[in-house]
A tleap script that builds the chain and sets N, CA, C and O, in Angstrom:
source leaprc.protein.ff14SB
mol = sequence {
  NMET GLN ILE THR ARG ASP HIE GLY ASP THR
  LYS GLY ARG TYR VAL LEU ARG GLN ASP GLY
  ALA GLU ALA ASP LEU THR TYR SER ILE LEU
  SER PRO THR LYS ILE ILE ALA ASP HIE THR
  GLY VAL PRO ASP THR LEU ARG GLY SER GLY
  ALA GLY ARG ALA LEU VAL GLU ARG LEU VAL
  ALA ASP ALA ARG ALA GLU GLY VAL LYS ILE
  ILE ALA LEU CYS PRO PHE VAL LYS ALA GLN
  ALA ALA ARG HIE PRO GLU TRP GLN ASP VAL
  PHE CASP
}
set mol.1.N position { 53.742 -90.082 -30.557 }
set mol.1.CA position { 52.853 -90.826 -31.436 }
set mol.1.C position { 51.409 -90.545 -31.048 }
set mol.1.O position { 51.038 -90.603 -29.876 }
set mol.2.N position { 50.617 -90.245 -32.043 }
set mol.2.CA position { 49.197 -90.023 -31.827 }
set mol.2.C position { 48.432 -91.142 -32.523 }
set mol.2.O position { 48.635 -91.391 -33.712 }
set mol.3.N position { 47.553 -91.817 -31.783 }
set mol.3.CA position { 46.734 -92.878 -32.366 }
set mol.3.C position { 45.273 -92.459 -32.277 }
set mol.3.O position { 44.779 -92.096 -31.209 }
set mol.4.N position { 44.591 -92.515 -33.418 }
set mol.4.CA position { 43.160 -92.240 -33.448 }
set mol.4.C position { 42.442 -93.519 -33.858 }
set mol.4.O position { 43.054 -94.445 -34.391 }
set mol.5.N position { 41.145 -93.560 -33.604 }
set mol.5.CA position { 40.346 -94.743 -33.926 }
set mol.5.C position { 39.084 -94.329 -34.657 }
set mol.5.O position { 38.366 -93.424 -34.232 }
set mol.6.N position { 38.829 -95.006 -35.762 }
set mol.6.CA position { 37.570 -94.877 -36.483 }
set mol.6.C position { 36.831 -96.191 -36.287 }
set mol.6.O position { 37.355 -97.248 -36.640 }
set mol.7.N position { 35.636 -96.148 -35.735 }
set mol.7.CA position { 34.881 -97.363 -35.430 }
set mol.7.C position { 33.511 -97.255 -36.083 }
set mol.7.O position { 32.708 -96.392 -35.729 }
set mol.8.N position { 33.255 -98.145 -37.045 }
set mol.8.CA position { 31.980 -98.145 -37.747 }
set mol.8.C position { 31.101 -99.295 -37.313 }
set mol.8.O position { 31.332 -99.903 -36.269 }
set mol.9.N position { 30.094 -99.594 -38.111 }
set mol.9.CA position { 29.175 -100.689 -37.805 }
set mol.9.C position { 29.790 -102.061 -38.065 }
set mol.9.O position { 29.522 -103.013 -37.332 }
set mol.10.N position { 30.618 -102.162 -39.112 }
set mol.10.CA position { 31.178 -103.466 -39.481 }
set mol.10.C position { 32.703 -103.487 -39.517 }
set mol.10.O position { 33.306 -104.561 -39.518 }
set mol.11.N position { 33.325 -102.324 -39.546 }
set mol.11.CA position { 34.784 -102.243 -39.644 }
set mol.11.C position { 35.306 -101.126 -38.762 }
set mol.11.O position { 34.575 -100.217 -38.370 }
set mol.12.N position { 36.592 -101.221 -38.462 }
set mol.12.CA position { 37.241 -100.178 -37.684 }
set mol.12.C position { 38.695 -100.053 -38.097 }
set mol.12.O position { 39.233 -100.889 -38.824 }
set mol.13.N position { 39.323 -98.976 -37.610 }
set mol.13.CA position { 40.700 -98.707 -38.007 }
set mol.13.C position { 41.370 -97.837 -36.954 }
set mol.13.O position { 40.810 -96.842 -36.493 }
set mol.14.N position { 42.580 -98.237 -36.587 }
set mol.14.CA position { 43.447 -97.406 -35.756 }
set mol.14.C position { 44.480 -96.784 -36.676 }
set mol.14.O position { 45.018 -97.458 -37.554 }
set mol.15.N position { 44.759 -95.510 -36.482 }
set mol.15.CA position { 45.736 -94.808 -37.306 }
set mol.15.C position { 46.738 -94.121 -36.395 }
set mol.15.O position { 46.364 -93.385 -35.482 }
set mol.16.N position { 48.014 -94.370 -36.653 }
set mol.16.CA position { 49.100 -93.732 -35.927 }
set mol.16.C position { 49.796 -92.776 -36.875 }
set mol.16.O position { 50.222 -93.164 -37.963 }
set mol.17.N position { 49.908 -91.539 -36.462 }
set mol.17.CA position { 50.597 -90.534 -37.277 }
set mol.17.C position { 51.851 -90.078 -36.547 }
set mol.17.O position { 51.816 -89.730 -35.367 }
set mol.18.N position { 52.957 -90.089 -37.279 }
set mol.18.CA position { 54.229 -89.652 -36.698 }
set mol.18.C position { 55.120 -89.126 -37.814 }
set mol.18.O position { 55.303 -89.786 -38.836 }
set mol.19.N position { 55.661 -87.954 -37.616 }
set mol.19.CA position { 56.599 -87.352 -38.568 }
set mol.19.C position { 56.059 -87.339 -39.997 }
set mol.19.O position { 56.805 -87.567 -40.949 }
set mol.20.N position { 54.778 -87.074 -40.140 }
set mol.20.CA position { 54.170 -86.988 -41.463 }
set mol.20.C position { 53.823 -88.329 -42.095 }
set mol.20.O position { 53.292 -88.367 -43.205 }
set mol.21.N position { 54.111 -89.420 -41.413 }
set mol.21.CA position { 53.796 -90.755 -41.942 }
set mol.21.C position { 52.601 -91.331 -41.184 }
set mol.21.O position { 52.268 -90.887 -40.085 }
set mol.22.N position { 51.965 -92.328 -41.798 }
set mol.22.CA position { 50.762 -92.920 -41.231 }
set mol.22.C position { 50.847 -94.441 -41.259 }
set mol.22.O position { 51.083 -95.037 -42.310 }
set mol.23.N position { 50.652 -95.073 -40.083 }
set mol.23.CA position { 50.555 -96.530 -39.975 }
set mol.23.C position { 49.127 -96.843 -39.546 }
set mol.23.O position { 48.483 -96.021 -38.894 }
set mol.24.N position { 48.627 -98.020 -39.905 }
set mol.24.CA position { 47.272 -98.355 -39.486 }
set mol.24.C position { 47.100 -99.828 -39.169 }
set mol.24.O position { 47.882 -100.680 -39.592 }
set mol.25.N position { 46.047 -100.098 -38.408 }
set mol.25.CA position { 45.638 -101.455 -38.070 }
set mol.25.C position { 44.136 -101.487 -38.297 }
set mol.25.O position { 43.398 -100.700 -37.704 }
set mol.26.N position { 43.681 -102.395 -39.155 }
set mol.26.CA position { 42.256 -102.491 -39.459 }
set mol.26.C position { 41.658 -103.726 -38.807 }
set mol.26.O position { 42.343 -104.720 -38.568 }
set mol.27.N position { 40.361 -103.637 -38.525 }
set mol.27.CA position { 39.655 -104.777 -37.943 }
set mol.27.C position { 38.226 -104.835 -38.465 }
set mol.27.O position { 37.653 -103.834 -38.896 }
set mol.28.N position { 37.670 -106.044 -38.411 }
set mol.28.CA position { 36.274 -106.282 -38.778 }
set mol.28.C position { 35.510 -106.651 -37.520 }
set mol.28.O position { 36.028 -107.346 -36.646 }
set mol.29.N position { 34.283 -106.186 -37.435 }
set mol.29.CA position { 33.457 -106.436 -36.264 }
set mol.29.C position { 32.538 -107.618 -36.553 }
set mol.29.O position { 31.686 -107.559 -37.439 }
set mol.30.N position { 32.726 -108.696 -35.786 }
set mol.30.CA position { 31.880 -109.885 -35.945 }
set mol.30.C position { 30.602 -109.782 -35.119 }
set mol.30.O position { 29.519 -110.161 -35.564 }
set mol.31.N position { 30.756 -109.262 -33.914 }
set mol.31.CA position { 29.631 -109.128 -32.985 }
set mol.31.C position { 29.996 -108.048 -31.977 }
set mol.31.O position { 31.109 -107.523 -32.026 }
set mol.32.N position { 29.099 -107.704 -31.073 }
set mol.32.CA position { 29.451 -106.693 -30.067 }
set mol.32.C position { 30.615 -107.113 -29.161 }
set mol.32.O position { 31.205 -106.271 -28.485 }
set mol.33.N position { 30.944 -108.401 -29.146 }
set mol.33.CA position { 32.015 -108.874 -28.262 }
set mol.33.C position { 33.163 -109.570 -28.983 }
set mol.33.O position { 34.011 -110.183 -28.334 }
set mol.34.N position { 33.208 -109.489 -30.312 }
set mol.34.CA position { 34.270 -110.175 -31.052 }
set mol.34.C position { 34.654 -109.400 -32.307 }
set mol.34.O position { 33.797 -108.986 -33.089 }
set mol.35.N position { 35.986 -109.210 -32.484 }
set mol.35.CA position { 36.500 -108.545 -33.682 }
set mol.35.C position { 37.629 -109.384 -34.281 }
set mol.35.O position { 38.235 -110.218 -33.609 }
set mol.36.N position { 37.890 -109.138 -35.559 }
set mol.36.CA position { 39.004 -109.784 -36.255 }
set mol.36.C position { 40.017 -108.698 -36.607 }
set mol.36.O position { 39.689 -107.747 -37.317 }
set mol.37.N position { 41.250 -108.836 -36.111 }
set mol.37.CA position { 42.331 -107.935 -36.508 }
set mol.37.C position { 42.783 -108.387 -37.891 }
set mol.37.O position { 43.393 -109.447 -38.031 }
set mol.38.N position { 42.483 -107.583 -38.917 }
set mol.38.CA position { 42.694 -107.954 -40.322 }
set mol.38.C position { 44.095 -107.667 -40.849 }
set mol.38.O position { 44.719 -108.520 -41.481 }
set mol.39.N position { 44.579 -106.465 -40.586 }
set mol.39.CA position { 45.792 -106.012 -41.278 }
set mol.39.C position { 46.484 -104.908 -40.489 }
set mol.39.O position { 45.834 -104.036 -39.911 }
set mol.40.N position { 47.803 -104.961 -40.475 }
set mol.40.CA position { 48.610 -103.876 -39.926 }
set mol.40.C position { 49.539 -103.397 -41.034 }
set mol.40.O position { 50.268 -104.187 -41.634 }
set mol.41.N position { 49.503 -102.108 -41.293 }
set mol.41.CA position { 50.350 -101.524 -42.322 }
set mol.41.C position { 51.247 -100.453 -41.730 }
set mol.41.O position { 50.768 -99.471 -41.162 }
set mol.42.N position { 52.543 -100.645 -41.864 }
set mol.42.CA position { 53.517 -99.670 -41.363 }
set mol.42.C position { 54.442 -99.293 -42.522 }
set mol.42.O position { 55.107 -100.160 -43.088 }
set mol.43.N position { 54.488 -98.007 -42.878 }
set mol.43.CA position { 55.356 -97.600 -43.985 }
set mol.43.C position { 56.833 -97.745 -43.611 }
set mol.43.O position { 57.186 -97.773 -42.433 }
set mol.44.N position { 57.680 -97.836 -44.622 }
set mol.44.CA position { 59.121 -98.006 -44.391 }
set mol.44.C position { 59.699 -96.946 -43.467 }
set mol.44.O position { 60.597 -97.236 -42.676 }
set mol.45.N position { 59.197 -95.725 -43.556 }
set mol.45.CA position { 59.739 -94.634 -42.741 }
set mol.45.C position { 59.477 -94.829 -41.247 }
set mol.45.O position { 60.156 -94.223 -40.418 }
set mol.46.N position { 58.497 -95.673 -40.895 }
set mol.46.CA position { 58.190 -95.928 -39.484 }
set mol.46.C position { 58.637 -97.308 -39.009 }
set mol.46.O position { 58.463 -97.636 -37.835 }
set mol.47.N position { 59.203 -98.112 -39.885 }
set mol.47.CA position { 59.644 -99.452 -39.475 }
set mol.47.C position { 60.737 -99.329 -38.423 }
set mol.47.O position { 61.647 -98.508 -38.537 }
set mol.48.N position { 60.624 -100.167 -37.395 }
set mol.48.CA position { 61.593 -100.159 -36.315 }
set mol.48.C position { 61.338 -99.082 -35.265 }
set mol.48.O position { 62.106 -98.954 -34.311 }
set mol.49.N position { 60.269 -98.309 -35.433 }
set mol.49.CA position { 59.974 -97.222 -34.494 }
set mol.49.C position { 59.036 -97.645 -33.368 }
set mol.49.O position { 58.811 -96.882 -32.429 }
set mol.50.N position { 58.489 -98.856 -33.458 }
set mol.50.CA position { 57.519 -99.309 -32.471 }
set mol.50.C position { 56.090 -98.946 -32.833 }
set mol.50.O position { 55.178 -99.136 -32.029 }
set mol.51.N position { 55.886 -98.426 -34.034 }
set mol.51.CA position { 54.556 -97.997 -34.455 }
set mol.51.C position { 53.574 -99.173 -34.493 }
set mol.51.O position { 52.455 -99.056 -33.994 }
set mol.52.N position { 53.977 -100.290 -35.072 }
set mol.52.CA position { 53.093 -101.457 -35.161 }
set mol.52.C position { 52.716 -101.966 -33.783 }
set mol.52.O position { 51.551 -102.263 -33.521 }
set mol.53.N position { 53.699 -102.065 -32.908 }
set mol.53.CA position { 53.422 -102.539 -31.548 }
set mol.53.C position { 52.498 -101.565 -30.824 }
set mol.53.O position { 51.600 -101.996 -30.100 }
set mol.54.N position { 52.699 -100.269 -31.003 }
set mol.54.CA position { 51.838 -99.277 -30.363 }
set mol.54.C position { 50.384 -99.442 -30.816 }
set mol.54.O position { 49.461 -99.296 -30.014 }
set mol.55.N position { 50.186 -99.742 -32.088 }
set mol.55.CA position { 48.830 -99.969 -32.597 }
set mol.55.C position { 48.202 -101.201 -31.938 }
set mol.55.O position { 47.036 -101.172 -31.544 }
set mol.56.N position { 48.973 -102.275 -31.822 }
set mol.56.CA position { 48.447 -103.497 -31.201 }
set mol.56.C position { 48.178 -103.258 -29.714 }
set mol.56.O position { 47.176 -103.740 -29.185 }
set mol.57.N position { 49.051 -102.527 -29.042 }
set mol.57.CA position { 48.824 -102.213 -27.629 }
set mol.57.C position { 47.515 -101.444 -27.439 }
set mol.57.O position { 46.767 -101.708 -26.499 }
set mol.58.N position { 47.247 -100.505 -28.324 }
set mol.58.CA position { 45.993 -99.735 -28.246 }
set mol.58.C position { 44.796 -100.644 -28.511 }
set mol.58.O position { 43.777 -100.542 -27.827 }
set mol.59.N position { 44.913 -101.531 -29.499 }
set mol.59.CA position { 43.857 -102.507 -29.788 }
set mol.59.C position { 43.556 -103.350 -28.555 }
set mol.59.O position { 42.393 -103.540 -28.198 }
set mol.60.N position { 44.599 -103.854 -27.907 }
set mol.60.CA position { 44.450 -104.691 -26.710 }
set mol.60.C position { 43.808 -103.894 -25.579 }
set mol.60.O position { 42.897 -104.390 -24.916 }
set mol.61.N position { 44.266 -102.679 -25.353 }
set mol.61.CA position { 43.713 -101.851 -24.275 }
set mol.61.C position { 42.229 -101.576 -24.496 }
set mol.61.O position { 41.431 -101.667 -23.563 }
set mol.62.N position { 41.860 -101.239 -25.732 }
set mol.62.CA position { 40.450 -100.971 -26.027 }
set mol.62.C position { 39.607 -102.238 -25.904 }
set mol.62.O position { 38.480 -102.185 -25.413 }
set mol.63.N position { 40.140 -103.369 -26.344 }
set mol.63.CA position { 39.407 -104.637 -26.235 }
set mol.63.C position { 39.137 -104.964 -24.766 }
set mol.63.O position { 38.032 -105.376 -24.412 }
set mol.64.N position { 40.137 -104.783 -23.921 }
set mol.64.CA position { 39.948 -105.029 -22.481 }
set mol.64.C position { 38.880 -104.102 -21.905 }
set mol.64.O position { 37.982 -104.542 -21.186 }
set mol.65.N position { 38.987 -102.839 -22.224 }
set mol.65.CA position { 38.063 -101.846 -21.677 }
set mol.65.C position { 36.626 -102.091 -22.129 }
set mol.65.O position { 35.680 -101.783 -21.404 }
set mol.66.N position { 36.467 -102.647 -23.331 }
set mol.66.CA position { 35.141 -102.837 -23.908 }
set mol.66.C position { 34.635 -104.271 -23.805 }
set mol.66.O position { 33.527 -104.561 -24.258 }
set mol.67.N position { 35.420 -105.175 -23.220 }
set mol.67.CA position { 35.001 -106.565 -23.083 }
set mol.67.C position { 34.913 -107.301 -24.406 }
set mol.67.O position { 34.017 -108.119 -24.613 }
set mol.68.N position { 35.852 -107.007 -25.305 }
set mol.68.CA position { 35.856 -107.589 -26.645 }
set mol.68.C position { 37.003 -108.593 -26.779 }
set mol.68.O position { 38.093 -108.374 -26.253 }
set mol.69.N position { 36.750 -109.678 -27.478 }
set mol.69.CA position { 37.782 -110.661 -27.807 }
set mol.69.C position { 38.279 -110.416 -29.230 }
set mol.69.O position { 37.512 -110.043 -30.118 }
set mol.70.N position { 39.581 -110.633 -29.425 }
set mol.70.CA position { 40.223 -110.396 -30.721 }
set mol.70.C position { 40.607 -111.723 -31.363 }
set mol.70.O position { 41.218 -112.577 -30.721 }
set mol.71.N position { 40.251 -111.891 -32.620 }
set mol.71.CA position { 40.747 -112.997 -33.429 }
set mol.71.C position { 41.850 -112.396 -34.296 }
set mol.71.O position { 41.598 -111.480 -35.080 }
set mol.72.N position { 43.061 -112.907 -34.157 }
set mol.72.CA position { 44.215 -112.340 -34.872 }
set mol.72.C position { 44.394 -113.025 -36.222 }
set mol.72.O position { 45.031 -114.075 -36.312 }
set mol.73.N position { 43.836 -112.433 -37.262 }
set mol.73.CA position { 44.034 -112.913 -38.626 }
set mol.73.C position { 45.328 -112.328 -39.203 }
set mol.73.O position { 46.029 -112.991 -39.967 }
set mol.74.N position { 45.632 -111.098 -38.835 }
set mol.74.CA position { 46.843 -110.408 -39.289 }
set mol.74.C position { 48.086 -111.093 -38.705 }
set mol.74.O position { 48.167 -111.276 -37.490 }
set mol.75.N position { 49.046 -111.470 -39.542 }
set mol.75.CA position { 50.249 -112.141 -39.042 }
set mol.75.C position { 51.031 -111.309 -38.017 }
set mol.75.O position { 51.600 -111.872 -37.082 }
set mol.76.N position { 51.068 -110.001 -38.172 }
set mol.76.CA position { 51.797 -109.165 -37.216 }
set mol.76.C position { 51.102 -109.174 -35.860 }
set mol.76.O position { 51.762 -109.309 -34.830 }
set mol.77.N position { 49.785 -109.033 -35.846 }
set mol.77.CA position { 49.041 -109.059 -34.580 }
set mol.77.C position { 49.189 -110.429 -33.932 }
set mol.77.O position { 49.363 -110.528 -32.717 }
set mol.78.N position { 49.120 -111.478 -34.734 }
set mol.78.CA position { 49.276 -112.841 -34.216 }
set mol.78.C position { 50.652 -113.017 -33.577 }
set mol.78.O position { 50.761 -113.612 -32.505 }
set mol.79.N position { 51.702 -112.506 -34.220 }
set mol.79.CA position { 53.062 -112.607 -33.678 }
set mol.79.C position { 53.201 -111.811 -32.382 }
set mol.79.O position { 53.839 -112.272 -31.435 }
set mol.80.N position { 52.610 -110.623 -32.337 }
set mol.80.CA position { 52.666 -109.817 -31.109 }
set mol.80.C position { 51.932 -110.517 -29.966 }
set mol.80.O position { 52.401 -110.506 -28.828 }
set mol.81.N position { 50.795 -111.119 -30.264 }
set mol.81.CA position { 50.036 -111.849 -29.237 }
set mol.81.C position { 50.862 -113.005 -28.680 }
set mol.81.O position { 50.839 -113.265 -27.477 }
set mol.82.N position { 51.590 -113.697 -29.551 }
set mol.82.CA position { 52.432 -114.816 -29.106 }
set mol.82.C position { 53.580 -114.345 -28.219 }
set mol.82.O position { 54.013 -115.073 -27.325 }
set mol.83.N position { 54.074 -113.132 -28.461 }
set mol.83.CA position { 55.187 -112.586 -27.673 }
set mol.83.C position { 54.749 -112.017 -26.326 }
set mol.83.O position { 55.579 -111.782 -25.448 }
set mol.84.N position { 53.459 -111.798 -26.167 }
set mol.84.CA position { 52.952 -111.135 -24.962 }
set mol.84.C position { 51.884 -111.988 -24.281 }
set mol.84.O position { 50.692 -111.782 -24.505 }
set mol.85.N position { 52.300 -112.940 -23.456 }
set mol.85.CA position { 51.320 -113.788 -22.775 }
set mol.85.C position { 50.366 -112.996 -21.878 }
set mol.85.O position { 49.268 -113.468 -21.580 }
set mol.86.N position { 50.768 -111.808 -21.450 }
set mol.86.CA position { 49.893 -110.987 -20.619 }
set mol.86.C position { 48.694 -110.432 -21.392 }
set mol.86.O position { 47.791 -109.853 -20.789 }
set mol.87.N position { 48.674 -110.599 -22.693 }
set mol.87.CA position { 47.562 -110.156 -23.514 }
set mol.87.C position { 46.578 -111.272 -23.833 }
set mol.87.O position { 45.550 -111.021 -24.462 }
set mol.88.N position { 46.867 -112.481 -23.418 }
set mol.88.CA position { 46.064 -113.633 -23.843 }
set mol.88.C position { 44.599 -113.549 -23.422 }
set mol.88.O position { 43.748 -114.211 -24.017 }
set mol.89.N position { 44.296 -112.743 -22.402 }
set mol.89.CA position { 42.907 -112.623 -21.964 }
set mol.89.C position { 41.993 -112.003 -23.019 }
set mol.89.O position { 40.777 -112.184 -22.964 }
set mol.90.N position { 42.563 -111.278 -23.973 }
set mol.90.CA position { 41.720 -110.649 -24.995 }
set mol.90.C position { 41.771 -111.344 -26.345 }
set mol.90.O position { 41.015 -110.991 -27.251 }
set mol.91.N position { 42.654 -112.332 -26.494 }
set mol.91.CA position { 42.737 -113.039 -27.782 }
set mol.91.C position { 41.946 -114.325 -27.737 }
set mol.91.O position { 41.982 -115.065 -26.754 }
set mol.92.N position { 41.224 -114.581 -28.828 }
set mol.92.CA position { 40.366 -115.757 -28.936 }
set mol.92.C position { 41.025 -116.797 -29.802 }
set mol.92.O position { 40.459 -117.868 -30.018 }
savepdb mol mol.pdb
quit
């Protein structure tokens, strides 16, 4: 799995490409230290492959490295955060 990141002034996006399919996780930038995880999209061909979790793991790793807090608006990100208490340091 290859994950790339596009980071703009107000929005960002992680994209995972695997076997010709593309999953993504989008976020909005509130401030230099706070983002909102908006949406996770995983096509049917990647469901059950761990693609969504891999995107959230990358989001969490980057947030830690950059000192950013995440507000989980996306139901999938919110559910992953609830399942992983070790990630609570980056969720607001």
